[in-house]
C-alpha positions in Angstrom: 193.0 119.3 54.3 191.7 121.0 51.1 188.1 121.3 50.1 186.6 122.8 46.9 184.4 125.7 47.8 181.2 125.8 45.8 181.2 129.6 45.5 184.9 130.3 44.7 185.3 127.1 42.6 188.7 126.6 44.1 190.2 124.4 46.8 190.6 126.0 50.2 193.1 124.7 52.7 191.7 124.4 56.2 193.9 126.4 58.5 192.0 126.0 61.8 192.1 122.9 63.9 188.7 123.5 65.4 185.8 123.5 62.9 182.1 124.2 63.1 180.1 122.4 60.3 176.4 122.9 59.6 174.5 120.5 57.3 171.1 121.3 56.0 168.9 118.3 57.1 165.5 117.0 56.0 162.0 118.5 56.1 160.3 116.0 58.2 157.0 115.3 56.4 158.0 111.9 55.0 160.6 109.2 55.2 164.2 109.7 54.3 165.0 109.3 50.6 168.2 108.5 48.8 169.0 112.2 48.4 169.0 112.6 52.2 171.1 109.4 52.6 173.7 110.5 50.0 174.1 114.0 51.6 174.4 112.6 55.1 176.9 109.9 54.0 179.1 112.2 52.0 179.5 114.7 54.9 179.8 111.9 57.4 182.9 110.9 55.4 184.1 114.4 55.7 183.5 114.4 59.5 185.2 111.1 59.9 188.2 112.2 57.9 188.6 115.4 59.8 188.4 113.6 63.1 191.0 111.1 62.0 193.3 113.9 60.9 193.1 115.4 64.4 190.6 118.2 63.8 188.2 119.1 66.6 184.7 119.2 64.9 181.4 120.4 66.1 178.7 119.1 63.7 175.1 120.3 63.4 172.3 118.9 61.2 168.9 120.5 61.4 165.4 119.4 61.1 162.8 121.6 59.3 159.7 120.7 61.4 157.4 123.4 60.2 156.7 123.9 56.6 153.8 124.0 54.0 154.4 120.3 53.2 154.3 119.4 56.8 151.0 121.2 57.3 149.6 119.4 54.3 150.7 116.1 55.7 149.1 117.0 59.1 145.7 117.5 57.4 146.0 114.2 55.6 147.2 112.2 58.6 145.2 113.8 61.4 148.4 114.1 63.5 149.4 117.4 65.2 152.7 119.1 64.3 154.7 117.5 67.2 153.4 114.0 66.6 154.1 114.1 62.8 157.6 115.6 63.1 158.6 113.3 65.9 157.4 110.3 63.9 159.5 111.1 60.9 162.5 112.3 62.9 162.7 108.9 64.6 162.4 107.2 61.3 165.1 109.4 59.8 167.5 108.7 62.7 166.8 105.0 62.4 167.8 105.1 58.7 171.0 107.1 59.5 172.0 104.7 62.2 171.6 101.8 59.7 174.0 103.7 57.4 176.6 104.2 60.1 176.2 108.0 60.0 177.6 109.5 63.2 175.1 111.3 65.4 175.5 115.1 65.1 176.6 117.1 68.1 173.6 119.4 67.5 170.2 118.5 66.0 168.3 121.8 66.1 164.6 121.8 65.1 163.2 124.9 63.5 160.3 125.1 66.0 162.8 125.4 68.9 164.3 128.6 67.4 161.2 130.8 66.7 162.5 133.5 69.1 165.9 133.6 67.3 164.2 133.8 63.9 162.0 136.6 65.0 165.0 138.6 66.3 166.6 138.1 62.8 163.4 139.2 61.0 163.0 142.2 63.2 166.6 143.2 62.5 166.1 142.9 58.8 162.9 144.9 58.9 164.3 147.7 61.0 167.3 148.0 58.7 165.0 148.3 55.7 165.7 144.9 54.1 162.1 143.6 54.6 158.5 144.8 54.0 155.0 143.7 55.0 152.3 142.4 52.7 148.9 141.0 53.5 150.2 137.4 53.8 153.5 138.0 55.5 156.9 139.7 55.8 159.1 139.5 52.7 162.9 140.0 52.2 163.7 142.7 49.6 166.4 141.1 47.4 166.9 144.4 45.5 168.4 145.9 48.7 171.2 143.4 48.7 173.7 144.4 46.1 175.5 141.0 46.4 172.4 138.9 45.9 173.1 135.9 43.6 176.9 136.2 44.4 176.7 132.7 46.0 175.0 130.8 43.2 176.3 132.9 40.3 172.9 132.5 38.6 170.4 134.8 37.0 166.9 135.2 38.3 165.5 134.2 34.8 167.2 130.8 35.1 165.5 130.0 38.3 162.3 131.9 38.3 160.2 128.7 38.6 161.8 127.9 41.9 161.2 131.2 43.5 158.2 131.9 45.8 155.7 134.0 43.9 153.1 136.4 45.3 151.5 139.0 43.0 152.3 142.0 45.2 156.0 141.3 45.9 158.3 144.2 45.0 160.6 141.8 43.1 160.0 138.3 41.7 163.0 137.0 43.7 161.8 138.3 47.1 161.0 135.5 49.6 158.9 135.2 52.7 160.4 135.6 56.1 157.2 135.3 58.2 153.9 133.9 57.0 150.9 135.2 58.8 148.9 132.4 60.3 146.5 132.6 63.3 147.3 129.0 64.2 150.9 129.5 65.2 153.3 131.8 67.0 152.9 135.3 68.5 155.1 138.1 67.2 155.2 141.9 67.1 154.2 141.6 63.4 151.2 139.3 64.0 150.7 135.5 64.6 152.5 133.4 62.1 155.2 130.9 61.3 158.7 131.3 59.7 159.6 130.9 56.1 162.0 128.2 55.2 165.0 130.3 54.3 165.2 132.0 57.7 165.6 129.1 60.0 169.1 128.0 59.2 170.5 131.5 59.6 169.0 131.8 63.1 170.1 128.3 64.1 173.7 128.8 62.9 173.9 132.1 64.7 172.6 130.5 67.9 174.9 127.5 67.7 178.1 128.9 66.3 177.7 132.7 66.5 179.8 134.0 63.5 182.0 131.0 63.5 180.4 128.6 60.9 183.4 127.3 59.0 181.6 124.9 56.6 178.0 125.0 55.4 177.0 121.8 53.5 174.0 120.5 51.7 172.7 119.1 48.5 173.3 120.9 45.2 169.6 121.5 44.9 169.9 123.8 47.9 172.5 126.2 46.4 169.7 128.3 44.9 167.4 129.6 46.3 167.9 128.3 49.8 171.6 128.9 50.5 171.5 132.0 48.4 168.7 133.4 50.5 170.4 132.3 53.8 173.6 134.0 52.8 171.8 137.2 51.8 169.9 137.5 55.1 173.1 137.0 57.2 175.0 139.5 55.1 172.3 142.1 55.4 171.3 141.6 59.1 174.7 140.7 60.7 177.2 142.1 58.2 179.4 139.0 58.0 179.5 135.9 55.8 177.3 133.1 57.0 180.0 130.5 56.2 183.6 130.5 55.2 183.3 127.5 52.9 180.3 126.1 51.1 180.1 122.4 50.1 177.4 120.8 47.9 177.0 117.1 47.1 175.7 116.2 43.6 172.1 115.1 42.7 170.8 111.6 42.9 169.4 110.2 39.7 167.2 107.1 39.6 167.9 105.0 36.6 169.1 108.0 34.7 166.3 110.4 35.8 166.6 113.1 38.4 165.1 111.9 41.7 161.7 113.6 42.1 158.5 112.8 43.9 156.6 114.3 41.0 158.2 111.6 38.8 157.3 109.0 41.4 160.9 107.8 41.6 161.8 109.2 45.0 163.4 106.1 46.4 163.1 105.8 50.2 166.0 104.6 52.2 163.7 102.1 54.0 162.9 100.5 50.6 166.5 100.2 49.7 167.3 98.6 53.1 164.8 95.9 52.2 167.2 95.0 49.3 170.5 95.3 51.0 172.1 96.0 54.4 172.8 99.5 55.6 176.6 99.1 55.1 176.0 97.8 51.6 173.9 100.9 50.8 176.5 103.2 52.4 179.3 101.7 50.4 177.4 102.1 47.2 176.4 105.7 47.8 179.9 106.5 49.0 181.6 105.1 45.9 181.2 108.2 43.7 182.9 111.6 44.6 180.5 113.8 46.7 180.4 116.6 44.1 179.4 114.3 41.2 175.9 113.3 40.4 175.0 109.8 41.4 173.0 107.4 39.2 171.2 104.9 41.4 170.1 101.6 40.1 169.2 98.3 41.8 171.5 96.4 39.4 174.5 98.6 40.3 173.6 98.4 44.0 173.6 94.6 44.0 176.8 94.4 41.8 178.8 96.7 44.1 178.5 94.2 47.0 181.3 92.0 45.6 183.8 94.8 46.4 182.6 95.1 50.0 182.6 91.3 50.3 186.4 91.4 49.8 186.7 93.6 52.9 184.6 91.2 54.9 186.4 88.1 53.6 189.6 89.6 54.9 188.0 90.5 58.2 186.6 87.0 58.5 190.0 85.5 57.8 191.6 87.7 60.5 189.2 87.5 63.3 187.9 83.9 62.9 187.0 82.5 66.3 187.4 85.7 68.3 185.3 88.7 69.2 186.7 92.0 67.9 184.8 95.3 67.9 185.8 97.5 65.0 183.5 100.3 66.1 185.9 101.9 68.5 185.5 105.5 69.7 189.0 106.3 70.7 191.5 105.1 68.1 194.8 106.4 66.8 195.5 106.2 63.1 199.1 105.1 63.1 199.2 102.5 60.3 200.8 103.4 56.9 197.6 102.4 55.1 195.5 104.7 57.2 197.9 107.6 56.7 197.9 107.0 52.9 194.1 106.9 52.8 193.8 110.0 54.9 196.2 111.9 52.7 194.2 111.0 49.6 190.9 112.0 51.3 192.6 115.2 52.4 192.3 116.3 48.7 188.6 117.2 48.6 187.6 113.7 49.7 189.0 111.8 46.7 187.0 108.7 47.4 187.6 106.9 44.1 191.4 106.9 44.6 190.9 106.0 48.3 188.8 103.0 47.5 191.3 101.9 44.8 194.0 101.9 47.4 191.8 100.0 49.8 191.2 97.3 47.1 195.0 97.0 46.6 195.5 96.8 50.4 193.1 93.9 50.6 194.8 92.0 47.8 198.2 92.5 49.3 197.0 91.5 52.8 195.6 88.2 51.5 198.9 87.5 49.7 200.9 88.1 52.9 198.5 85.8 54.9 198.9 83.1 52.2 202.7 83.3 52.5 202.8 83.6 56.3 199.9 81.6 57.6 201.3 81.3 61.2 202.6 84.9 61.6 200.5 86.1 64.6 202.2 89.5 64.5 201.1 90.0 60.9 197.5 89.1 61.7 197.4 91.5 64.6 198.9 94.3 62.5 196.3 93.7 59.7 193.5 93.6 62.2 194.5 97.0 63.5 194.8 98.4 60.0 191.4 97.1 59.1 189.9 98.6 62.3 191.4 102.0 61.4 190.0 101.9 57.9 186.6 101.0 59.2 186.6 104.2 61.3 187.6 106.3 58.3 185.2 104.9 55.8 182.3 104.1 58.1 181.8 100.4 57.1 183.2 97.1 58.3 181.5 97.1 61.8 179.2 94.1 61.2 179.9 90.6 62.5 181.7 89.0 59.6 179.6 85.8 59.8 176.3 87.7 60.0 177.4 89.9 57.1 177.3 86.9 54.8 174.0 85.7 56.2 172.1 89.0 55.5 168.6 88.7 54.1 167.9 85.3 55.8 164.9 85.3 58.1 165.0 83.9 61.6 162.8 81.1 60.5 165.1 80.2 57.7 168.1 80.4 60.0 166.5 78.0 62.4 165.9 75.6 59.5 169.5 75.9 58.3 170.8 75.2 61.8 168.6 72.2 62.1 170.0 70.8 58.9 173.6 71.5 60.0 172.8 69.6 63.3 171.4 66.7 61.3 174.5 66.7 59.1 176.7 66.6 62.2 174.7 63.6 63.6 175.0 61.9 60.2 178.8 62.4 60.1 179.1 61.3 63.7 177.4 58.0 62.7 179.6 57.8 59.6 176.6 58.2 57.3 178.5 60.4 54.9 176.0 59.8 52.1 173.3 61.5 54.2 175.7 64.2 55.3 176.6 65.0 51.6 172.9 65.0 50.7 172.2 67.6 53.4 175.1 69.8 52.2 173.7 69.5 48.6 170.2 70.4 49.8 171.5 73.5 51.4 173.6 74.4 48.4 170.4 74.3 46.2 168.9 76.8 48.7 171.9 79.1 48.2 173.7 78.2 51.4 177.4 77.3 51.6 178.9 75.4 54.5 182.4 75.7 56.0 183.6 73.1 58.5 186.0 74.7 61.1 187.6 73.5 64.4 185.0 75.7 66.1 182.0 74.1 64.2 180.3 74.5 60.9 179.7 78.0 59.6 177.3 78.9 56.8 176.7 81.8 54.5 174.6 82.8 51.5 176.0 82.1 48.1 176.0 85.3 46.0 
């Protein structure tokens, strides 16, 4: 597999078969937004692809559970640090589950690695890369001759994004340890860690010096990842990661997603509009490195493409129970191999989805021509199952998929009408049966009579 390294700007072929991947996760002071979802889904596709190709992957995604924003939210909510972070972590994981994001092997929290962070800070201080001011300990970026080698930017371009304290030696210096009597003991004084230090300490604790891929949103390249790389280089004298990957920004209706612009769309809000698989499919449809323009109109429109997948699934598994969400599966079909080869080139999702569209068209043509070919049906079922594992969608019950958005109360009403229609037909009152069908059609409900009973779905 080849991946485009954000630093070298060239595709790197993965030589190892066992890989450690670290993804920068959320700061848990609020619910997950579309930027979190986009990043998690993009690198979930990477993880699924690697596993399907036979790589052994250890995957970590952290939680920043101590931060200025979290402390501000604590004061506003009246909750303590543990209560607040636990609340938003559970919400985040609920959203990720709805999006079919695989659970990480490691989910480190910053507050669980204070000791490791203090070891790193002490090492930097003792080697002359840090200094003490009245509010905390700062990293001296002028001591790192390779500073900015990761982002290839100038300080002037990004000055507004850097922490600023009047007495810092350099504008680009950043805090490693903030003095605060309310938090953790250290040889320097009670305090709490700066944001840029936690990931370095957690990567070292989890993977030692064997982090193969460090991933995150493009907004983290500078200053966060730049500062991470600098600390590791200076303290440990090795590169923090062999390959850096960054997914593009999420724009909302053409504007960059930002809470200051009041357009930071939460995942929970999007999930009120569509199912988790629908949202996943939409966010997955653009290459991970490209910026993504989110709009409700496009979100709703993309469902027709996913519907085709479920139409085929419904045609293949009608009247039987089949779990597509299998843990141990071999990817032996030609279509799975073709898709994996395409995704092996830096996750070329556009081409992969185009091939999927073509596969669905051809599968339906084959079924039309060979309606009683049981071997063909079984073969297509297996192929669809393999594709679901790769892409991370297709796991819903095919009937319930087409009933999404209907409340339990509405479902009960629909079932009552279907039963009334059945009774009318049984008594040969076809006029009444047709009237019931028409009533449901006006409500946006379509009926399909099968040997196993009447099925219904929403009309798009």
